FIKOLZA-1660 file (N, C-alpha, C; in steps of 0.1 Angstrom, whole numbers, plus 5000, padded with zeros to 4 digits):
% residues 134
   i   px   py   pz ch aa at
   1 5687 2483 2352  A  M  N
   1 5695 2476 2360  A  M CA
   1 5692 2458 2363  A  M  C
   2 5681 2457 2363  A  N  N
   2 5680 2445 2372  A  N CA
   2 5680 2435 2362  A  N  C
   3 5684 2436 2347  A  N  N
   3 5688 2425 2338  A  N CA
   3 5703 2421 2342  A  N  C
   4 5712 2431 2348  A  L  N
   4 5719 2428 2349  A  L CA
   4 5725 2424 2365  A  L  C
   5 5717 2421 2373  A  K  N
   5 5717 2415 2385  A  K CA
   5 5725 2400 2384  A  K  C
   6 5723 2397 2375  A  K  N
   6 5725 2382 2375  A  K CA
   6 5741 2381 2374  A  K  C
   7 5747 2391 2371  A  Y  N
   7 5761 2392 2369  A  Y CA
   7 5768 2396 2379  A  Y  C
   8 5762 2402 2391  A  A  N
   8 5764 2410 2403  A  A CA
   8 5776 2403 2410  A  A  C
   9 5775 2389 2410  A  D  N
   9 5784 2384 2419  A  D CA
   9 5801 2379 2412  A  D  C
  10 5798 2383 2403  A  L  N
  10 5812 2382 2392  A  L CA
  10 5826 2391 2397  A  L  C
  11 5822 2403 2399  A  P  N
  11 5832 2408 2403  A  P CA
  11 5838 2403 2420  A  P  C
  12 5825 2400 2426  A  I  N
  12 5832 2395 2441  A  I CA
  12 5838 2387 2439  A  I  C
  13 5830 2373 2433  A  R  N
  13 5841 2363 2432  A  R CA
  13 5853 2366 2424  A  R  C
  14 5857 2372 2414  A  L  N
  14 5867 2372 2411  A  L CA
  14 5878 2382 2421  A  L  C
  15 5871 2394 2426  A  A  N
  15 5883 2397 2435  A  A CA
  15 5887 2389 2447  A  A  C
  16 5879 2384 2454  A  V  N
  16 5879 2375 2465  A  V CA
  16 5888 2360 2461  A  V  C
  17 5882 2356 2449  A  G  N
  17 5888 2346 2448  A  G CA
  17 5907 2350 2444  A  G  C
  18 5910 2361 2436  A  F  N
  18 5922 2365 2434  A  F CA
  18 5929 2369 2446  A  F  C
  19 5923 2375 2455  A  H  N
  19 5929 2377 2470  A  H CA
  19 5934 2363 2477  A  H  C
  20 5925 2357 2477  A  L  N
  20 5927 2343 2481  A  L CA
  20 5940 2334 2477  A  L  C
  21 5940 2337 2466  A  I  N
  21 5952 2329 2458  A  I CA
  21 5962 2339 2459  A  I  C
  22 5965 2353 2459  A  Y  N
  22 5976 2358 2459  A  Y CA
  22 5982 2357 2471  A  Y  C
  23 5972 2362 2481  A  G  N
  23 5978 2359 2497  A  G CA
  23 5981 2348 2502  A  G  C
  24 5981 2332 2495  A  T  N
  24 5986 2321 2500  A  T CA
  24 5999 2317 2488  A  T  C
  25 5999 2323 2479  A  Q  N
  25 6005 2313 2468  A  Q CA
  25 6021 2310 2471  A  Q  C
  26 6023 2320 2478  A  D  N
  26 6042 2321 2489  A  D CA
  26 6041 2305 2493  A  D  C
  27 6030 2307 2502  A  N  N
  27 6031 2295 2509  A  N CA
  27 6029 2279 2502  A  N  C
  28 6023 2282 2494  A  V  N
  28 6016 2268 2487  A  V CA
  28 6032 2262 2478  A  V  C
  29 6039 2272 2474  A  F  N
  29 6048 2271 2460  A  F CA
  29 6065 2270 2471  A  F  C
  30 6061 2273 2488  A  S  N
  30 6074 2278 2490  A  S CA
  30 6075 2269 2504  A  S  C
  31 6079 2254 2508  A  W  N
  31 6081 2250 2518  A  W CA
  31 6086 2259 2531  A  W  C
  32 6095 2266 2528  A  G  N
  32 6100 2278 2539  A  G CA
  32 6089 2288 2543  A  G  C
  33 6082 2293 2535  A  R  N
  33 6073 2303 2536  A  R CA
  33 6061 2297 2544  A  R  C
  34 6058 2284 2544  A  M  N
  34 6047 2277 2551  A  M CA
  34 6053 2277 2564  A  M  C
  35 6065 2272 2564  A  L  N
  35 6071 2272 2582  A  L CA
  35 6072 2284 2586  A  L  C
  36 6075 2295 2579  A  E  N
  36 6070 2310 2584  A  E CA
  36 6057 2314 2593  A  E  C
  37 6050 2305 2579  A  F  N
  37 6037 2309 2583  A  F CA
  37 6029 2299 2597  A  F  C
  38 6036 2286 2596  A  R  N
  38 6036 2279 2611  A  R CA
  38 6037 2288 2624  A  R  C
  39 6051 2292 2620  A  D  N
  39 6057 2301 2634  A  D CA
  39 6046 2315 2637  A  D  C
  40 6043 2322 2627  A  F  N
  40 6036 2330 2633  A  F CA
  40 6024 2326 2640  A  F  C
  41 6016 2313 2635  A  L  N
  41 6004 2307 2639  A  L CA
  41 6009 2307 2654  A  L  C
  42 6019 2298 2656  A  E  N
  42 6026 2292 2671  A  E CA
  42 6026 2303 2679  A  E  C
  43 6032 2317 2677  A  V  N
  43 6030 2331 2687  A  V CA
  43 6019 2331 2689  A  V  C
  44 6008 2329 2680  A  Y  N
  44 5995 2332 2684  A  Y CA
  44 5984 2322 2694  A  Y  C
  45 5989 2311 2697  A  G  N
  45 5985 2299 2701  A  G CA
  45 5976 2291 2695  A  G  C
  46 5980 2291 2677  A  A  N
  46 5973 2284 2672  A  A CA
  46 5972 2266 2678  A  A  C
  47 5964 2256 2677  A  P  N
  47 5970 2242 2679  A  P CA
  47 5973 2235 2667  A  P  C
  48 5981 2226 2671  A  F  N
  48 5988 2220 2657  A  F CA
  48 5995 2230 2645  A  F  C
  49 5999 2238 2651  A  P  N
  49 6005 2252 2640  A  P CA
  49 6009 2247 2628  A  P  C
  50 6015 2239 2624  A  L  N
  50 6020 2233 2613  A  L CA
  50 6008 2228 2604  A  L  C
  51 5998 2218 2608  A  M  N
  51 5988 2215 2607  A  M CA
  51 5976 2227 2601  A  M  C
  52 5977 2233 2612  A  S  N
  52 5968 2245 2611  A  S CA
  52 5970 2255 2601  A  S  C
  53 5985 2259 2598  A  A  N
  53 5989 2264 2585  A  A CA
  53 5984 2260 2574  A  A  C
  54 5989 2244 2573  A  I  N
  54 5989 2240 2560  A  I CA
  54 5975 2236 2555  A  I  C
  55 5964 2237 2568  A  V  N
  55 5952 2235 2561  A  V CA
  55 5945 2247 2559  A  V  C
  56 5950 2258 2566  A  S  N
  56 5943 2274 2558  A  S CA
  56 5949 2276 2548  A  S  C
  57 5959 2273 2546  A  V  N
  57 5963 2277 2533  A  V CA
  57 5959 2271 2521  A  V  C
  58 5958 2260 2524  A  Y  N
  58 5954 2250 2508  A  Y CA
  58 5939 2250 2508  A  Y  C
  59 5932 2256 2520  A  A  N
  59 5916 2259 2519  A  A CA
  59 5917 2273 2513  A  A  C
  60 5923 2284 2514  A  Q  N
  60 5922 2296 2507  A  Q CA
  60 5924 2293 2495  A  Q  C
  61 5936 2288 2491  A  F  N
  61 5941 2286 2477  A  F CA
  61 5929 2278 2470  A  F  C
  62 5928 2268 2473  A  T  N
  62 5915 2260 2468  A  T CA
  62 5902 2268 2468  A  T  C
  63 5899 2273 2478  A  C  N
  63 5884 2283 2475  A  C CA
  63 5884 2294 2465  A  C  C
  64 5900 2298 2468  A  G  N
  64 5903 2309 2455  A  G CA
  64 5896 2305 2441  A  G  C
  65 5903 2296 2441  A  I  N
  65 5902 2289 2427  A  I CA
  65 5886 2291 2422  A  I  C
  66 5884 2279 2432  A  L  N
  66 5868 2276 2430  A  L CA
  66 5856 2287 2430  A  L  C
  67 5861 2299 2437  A  F  N
  67 5852 2312 2436  A  F CA
  67 5856 2320 2421  A  F  C
  68 5869 2318 2415  A  I  N
  68 5868 2322 2402  A  I CA
  68 5864 2315 2390  A  I  C
  69 5864 2304 2393  A  L  N
  69 5854 2292 2386  A  L CA
  69 5843 2293 2382  A  L  C
  70 5836 2295 2401  A  G  N
  70 5825 2294 2398  A  G CA
  70 5815 2279 2401  A  G  C
  71 5824 2274 2407  A  W  N
  71 5822 2258 2411  A  W CA
  71 5821 2257 2424  A  W  C
  72 5809 2254 2429  A  K  N
  72 5806 2247 2444  A  K CA
  72 5810 2259 2455  A  K  C
  73 5808 2272 2451  A  V  N
  73 5805 2286 2456  A  V CA
  73 5801 2284 2471  A  V  C
  74 5789 2278 2468  A  R  N
  74 5784 2280 2490  A  R CA
  74 5791 2272 2495  A  R  C
  75 5798 2259 2493  A  Y  N
  75 5806 2254 2500  A  Y CA
  75 5816 2259 2504  A  Y  C
  76 5824 2265 2494  A  A  N
  76 5839 2272 2492  A  A CA
  76 5835 2287 2501  A  A  C
  77 5824 2290 2499  A  G  N
  77 5820 2300 2510  A  G CA
  77 5820 2296 2525  A  G  C
  78 5816 2286 2526  A  A  N
  78 5814 2280 2541  A  A CA
  78 5825 2281 2547  A  A  C
  79 5835 2272 2538  A  V  N
  79 5849 2270 2542  A  V CA
  79 5855 2284 2548  A  V  C
  80 5853 2291 2539  A  M  N
  80 5862 2305 2543  A  M CA
  80 5854 2313 2552  A  M  C
  81 5841 2311 2555  A  I  N
  81 5836 2318 2570  A  I CA
  81 5841 2311 2580  A  I  C
  82 5844 2302 2580  A  F  N
  82 5853 2293 2595  A  F CA
  82 5862 2297 2592  A  F  C
  83 5872 2300 2585  A  N  N
  83 5887 2302 2583  A  N CA
  83 5888 2314 2588  A  N  C
  84 5883 2324 2580  A  F  N
  84 5884 2336 2583  A  F CA
  84 5874 2345 2600  A  F  C
  85 5868 2333 2607  A  I  N
  85 5860 2334 2619  A  I CA
  85 5872 2334 2626  A  I  C
  86 5878 2322 2627  A  V  N
  86 5890 2318 2629  A  V CA
  86 5903 2328 2631  A  V  C
  87 5906 2332 2618  A  A  N
  87 5916 2343 2619  A  A CA
  87 5916 2354 2626  A  A  C
  88 5901 2362 2625  A  I  N
  88 5899 2370 2632  A  I CA
  88 5899 2371 2645  A  I  C
  89 5894 2357 2652  A  L  N
  89 5896 2356 2665  A  L CA
  89 5908 2353 2670  A  L  C
  90 5916 2348 2662  A  L  N
  90 5930 2341 2666  A  L CA
  90 5942 2351 2667  A  L  C
  91 5937 2357 2659  A  V  N
  91 5950 2368 2652  A  V CA
  91 5944 2383 2653  A  V  C
  92 5936 2388 2651  A  H  N
  92 5931 2403 2645  A  H CA
  92 5920 2407 2656  A  H  C
  93 5915 2399 2665  A  L  N
  93 5905 2407 2673  A  L CA
  93 5916 2418 2681  A  L  C
  94 5926 2422 2683  A  N  N
  94 5930 2434 2689  A  N CA
  94 5942 2442 2682  A  N  C
  95 5937 2437 2665  A  D  N
  95 5945 2446 2659  A  D CA
  95 5936 2460 2655  A  D  C
  96 5943 2470 2652  A  P  N
  96 5940 2483 2647  A  P CA
  96 5929 2477 2632  A  P  C
  97 5919 2486 2631  A  Y  N
  97 5911 2486 2622  A  Y CA
  97 5915 2484 2609  A  Y  C
  98 5926 2491 2605  A  P  N
  98 5931 2491 2593  A  P CA
  98 5934 2478 2589  A  P  C
  99 5943 2471 2601  A  N  N
  99 5949 2456 2596  A  N CA
  99 5938 2445 2600  A  N  C
 100 5927 2445 2607  A  I  N
 100 5915 2438 2608  A  I CA
 100 5909 2437 2593  A  I  C
 101 5907 2454 2587  A  Y  N
 101 5900 2452 2575  A  Y CA
 101 5899 2441 2565  A  Y  C
 102 5914 2435 2560  A  P  N
 102 5911 2427 2547  A  P CA
 102 5907 2411 2554  A  P  C
 103 5909 2409 2565  A  A  N
 103 5900 2397 2570  A  A CA
 103 5884 2399 2571  A  A  C
 104 5882 2411 2573  A  I  N
 104 5867 2413 2575  A  I CA
 104 5859 2411 2561  A  I  C
 105 5868 2420 2550  A  S  N
 105 5862 2418 2538  A  S CA
 105 5865 2405 2533  A  S  C
 106 5872 2395 2536  A  M  N
 106 5874 2379 2530  A  M CA
 106 5861 2371 2538  A  M  C
 107 5857 2377 2554  A  L  N
 107 5848 2374 2556  A  L CA
 107 5833 2376 2551  A  L  C
 108 5829 2391 2548  A  A  N
 108 5821 2395 2544  A  A CA
 108 5820 2386 2528  A  A  C
 109 5829 2387 2520  A  G  N
 109 5827 2381 2506  A  G CA
 109 5825 2366 2508  A  G  C
 110 5830 2361 2515  A  A  N
 110 5826 2343 2519  A  A CA
 110 5811 2345 2523  A  A  C
 111 5806 2351 2530  A  I  N
 111 5791 2350 2533  A  I CA
 111 5782 2355 2522  A  I  C
 112 5787 2365 2513  A  F  N
 112 5780 2367 2501  A  F CA
 112 5779 2352 2493  A  F  C
 113 5793 2344 2491  A  M  N
 113 5791 2335 2482  A  M CA
 113 5783 2323 2487  A  M  C
 114 5783 2323 2504  A  M  N
 114 5775 2310 2507  A  M CA
 114 5762 2312 2504  A  M  C
 115 5755 2327 2507  A  L  N
 115 5743 2330 2506  A  L CA
 115 5740 2331 2490  A  L  C
 116 5746 2334 2483  A  N  N
 116 5744 2339 2469  A  N CA
 116 5747 2326 2464  A  N  C
 117 5754 2316 2461  A  G  N
 117 5761 2308 2455  A  G CA
 117 5767 2318 2439  A  G  C
 118 5766 2305 2431  A  S  N
 118 5774 2307 2417  A  S CA
 118 5762 2316 2411  A  S  C
 119 5766 2325 2399  A  G  N
 119 5759 2332 2393  A  G CA
 119 5758 2327 2381  A  G  C
 120 5756 2334 2372  A  S  N
 120 5750 2331 2353  A  S CA
 120 5766 2327 2346  A  S  C
 121 5776 2334 2351  A  I  N
 121 5789 2330 2345  A  I CA
 121 5798 2325 2355  A  I  C
 122 5795 2311 2353  A  S  N
 122 5799 2302 2364  A  S CA
 122 5804 2284 2358  A  S  C
 123 5809 2277 2366  A  L  N
 123 5808 2263 2357  A  L CA
 123 5794 2257 2365  A  L  C
 124 5792 2262 2377  A  D  N
 124 5779 2255 2378  A  D CA
 124 5770 2257 2369  A  D  C
 125 5767 2268 2365  A  A  N
 125 5757 2272 2356  A  A CA
 125 5760 2266 2342  A  A  C
 126 5772 2266 2338  A  K  N
 126 5780 2261 2325  A  K CA
 126 5771 2244 2327  A  K  C
 127 5774 2236 2335  A  F  N
 127 5770 2221 2337  A  F CA
 127 5756 2220 2342  A  F  C
 128 5748 2231 2345  A  G  N
 128 5735 2229 2349  A  G CA
 128 5733 2228 2361  A  G  C
 129 5739 2232 2371  A  I  N
 129 5737 2233 2388  A  I CA
 129 5733 2241 2391  A  I  C
 130 5716 2237 2399  A  K  N
 130 5709 2249 2402  A  K CA
 130 5716 2260 2413  A  K  C
 131 5714 2272 2408  A  K  N
 131 5715 2281 2421  A  K CA
 131 5718 2277 2435  A  K  C
 132 5706 2268 2438  A  S  N
 132 5704 2266 2455  A  S CA
 132 5716 2257 2453  A  S  C
 133 5718 2250 2447  A  D  N
 133 5730 2236 2450  A  D CA
 133 5741 2240 2449  A  D  C
 134 5746 2254 2443  A  S  N
 134 5760 2257 2440  A  S CA
 134 5768 2267 2450  A  S  C
% end
């Protein structure tokens, strides 16, 4: 099994990346849905709710794409760590466990990405970017 470890990040990258894209694509492609998210954030006291909504949505969507492609995964992971810590503290802190679990999973995936970087099957590997830099 040791010779397969170099591929261990791929299922995590794909699952987290897909979930990030899936969860935000409606906001990316519909201004009305973005405004609903703004209103949601406003209820929770987010500063600058429209700007917060836009930044969070596009960060998640973009980082999802980066995770799937395996490009700049460490940087994308750091962005998502910040995003999901804010989400947990702002929105989910008092939620029951089943409701907070998706945010915790995304945070855990982001931590893994930041610490692990992109693996063997990635654009970083294809273009010769060292694992420590990706």
